C-alpha positions, 0 to 999 in steps of 0.5 A: 557491476551494476549502475543505479539503472540496473538490478543485480540480474542485469535488467534495466530498472523500471519506475518505482510504482506505489499504490496508495490505499486511501481509507474513506467511506468508499475505498479510494486508490491512487497510483504514483511512480518515481523515475528509475534511479530515485531512492524509493523512500517517499517524502514527508508529504504527498498530494492525493487528489486535491488533498495534501497528506503528511507522513505520520508514521514510516512503518505502521505495518511491516509485512503485507500480502497481495490478496489474489483470486484464482486468476492471479489478479490482485483483489486486495491486501492483507496487512500483518500488524507488527505487534499487538502490544504496539497497537494497544497504544493510541495507534491501536485506537487510530487503527480501530476506526478502519474496521468500520469500513465495509471493505476492511476486515480483521482476520487471523485472530486480530493479527491482520487487517485485510482491505478488499478492492471489490465485493469479490472476496474469493481469495486463493490463499496459496497464491496470496502469501507474498510476505512483502516487506518494506516500510509502508509509510502512513499518511494523514490529511487535515480531515483525519483520512489515512492513506498507506503507500504500498510498493507495487513495482513487482506486480505484473500486468495480470496482477495489476489488472485486478487493481485497475478493475477495482470497484473503488474511487481513484485519485491522482497522486503527486509525490517526490522522493526524499532528497538524494543528498547524503 
């Protein structure tokens, strides 16, 4: 039997780490953590730097791959769009503006959107097929900037080294988990 502070393998739980990808003219990242034992679903709003962001969609994308280079460092992320039909609605229009950023590319015949953390786009495809799945909440601020929160707890130090070395702007993040009251 395990408690809320242990996983099934008996290891002690760690903080829940989130990487926020903030879509601005210059890619901006933010790291945030929730303490062990907290539920991993995020509250309806968060602060990224001085700006308040409100959740606009709990699952705009489903699967994502951490894009790694030959050294195993994360250099970007690939979002697999759930359904092209779904994104032909007004949400597709909202996504379309992301392609104007130099760090974003549409790939896999329009089925994926890739975000690169630096100008180095050499990806080791054999080491970049995680197919991680969680409900990635999407946030927006009053100025129309979007942010996606990715669950990054499973990334190790080598993988996170690529994130920390990213050629991006960084913001402080302040967030809370949803209430744990049933």
